[in-house]
C-alpha positions as CSV (number, residue, x, y, z in Angstrom):
1,M,-19.0,8.6,-61.2
2,E,-18.2,7.1,-57.8
3,T,-20.0,3.9,-56.6
4,L,-20.9,3.7,-53.0
5,D,-20.2,0.6,-51.1
6,T,-23.5,-0.4,-49.6
7,K,-22.7,-3.6,-47.7
8,P,-24.3,-4.0,-44.3
9,W,-22.2,-3.0,-41.3
10,W,-21.6,-6.6,-40.1
11,K,-19.7,-7.4,-43.2
12,Y,-16.9,-4.8,-42.4
13,G,-14.0,-6.3,-40.4
14,H,-13.1,-3.0,-38.6
15,A,-16.6,-2.8,-37.2
16,W,-16.2,-6.1,-35.5
17,L,-12.7,-5.0,-34.2
18,V,-14.3,-2.0,-32.6
19,I,-17.2,-4.0,-31.1
20,S,-15.1,-6.9,-29.9
21,G,-13.3,-5.0,-27.1
22,P,-16.3,-3.8,-25.2
23,L,-18.1,-7.0,-25.8
24,I,-15.4,-9.0,-24.2
25,V,-15.4,-6.7,-21.2
26,V,-19.2,-7.1,-20.8
27,I,-19.0,-10.9,-21.0
28,A,-16.1,-11.0,-18.5
29,S,-18.1,-8.8,-16.1
30,F,-21.0,-11.2,-16.2
31,I,-18.7,-14.1,-15.5
32,T,-17.2,-12.2,-12.6
33,L,-20.7,-11.4,-11.2
34,Y,-21.6,-15.1,-11.5
35,L,-18.5,-16.1,-9.6
36,A,-19.0,-13.5,-6.9
37,I,-22.6,-14.6,-6.3
38,T,-22.0,-18.3,-6.3
39,R,-18.8,-18.6,-4.3
40,P,-18.7,-17.1,-0.8
41,D,-15.7,-15.0,0.3
42,P,-13.6,-17.2,2.7
43,V,-12.4,-14.1,4.7
44,T,-16.0,-13.4,5.9
45,D,-16.5,-17.0,7.0
46,N,-13.8,-16.7,9.7
47,D,-13.9,-14.7,12.9
48,Y,-10.6,-13.0,12.0
49,Y,-11.0,-10.2,14.7
50,R,-11.2,-12.7,17.5
51,H,-8.3,-14.6,16.1
52,G,-6.2,-11.4,15.9
53,I,-7.0,-10.7,19.6
54,E,-5.8,-14.2,20.5
55,I,-2.6,-13.6,18.6
56,N,-2.0,-10.4,20.5
57,K,-2.6,-12.0,23.8
58,T,0.0,-14.7,23.0
59,L,2.5,-12.1,21.9
60,N,2.0,-10.1,25.1
61,E,2.7,-13.2,27.2
62,K,6.2,-13.7,25.6
63,G,7.5,-10.4,27.0
64,D,11.3,-10.7,26.5
65,S,11.1,-12.2,23.0
66,L,9.7,-8.9,21.7
67,A,12.7,-6.6,21.9
68,P,12.4,-3.0,20.8
69,A,13.5,-2.2,17.2
70,A,16.9,-0.8,18.2
71,Q,17.7,-4.0,20.2
72,A,16.5,-6.2,17.4
73,R,18.6,-4.3,14.9
74,N,21.7,-4.6,17.1
75,H,21.0,-8.3,17.7
76,A,20.8,-8.9,13.9
77,L,24.1,-7.1,13.3
78,T,26.2,-8.4,16.2
79,G,24.5,-11.7,17.2
80,F,24.4,-10.3,20.8
81,K,20.9,-10.3,22.5
82,P,20.7,-7.4,24.9
83,R,18.9,-7.8,28.2
84,P,15.4,-6.4,28.4
85,G,15.3,-2.7,29.3
86,N,18.9,-2.1,28.1
87,L,18.7,0.5,25.4
88,A,22.3,1.7,25.5
89,N,23.1,0.4,22.0
90,H,20.6,2.4,20.0
């Protein structure tokens, strides 16, 4: 005759192995939620759009330093900086 093992579920090691994975994820999600609520996002504190507009204005003022891609490629290969408007070497 067979005897049934009637120990409670918490005394089996494989039960804790199965439970530990999801339990760790739940605990980590609560820690992440706490950090998200208590620490503000630094990106939203800055006016990044206005800062980007100012960068674009500065780049537009430098006209000749922003050569087209073909001229920049040729300059990188040969060391010769073409005159603005000269696209003969593309």
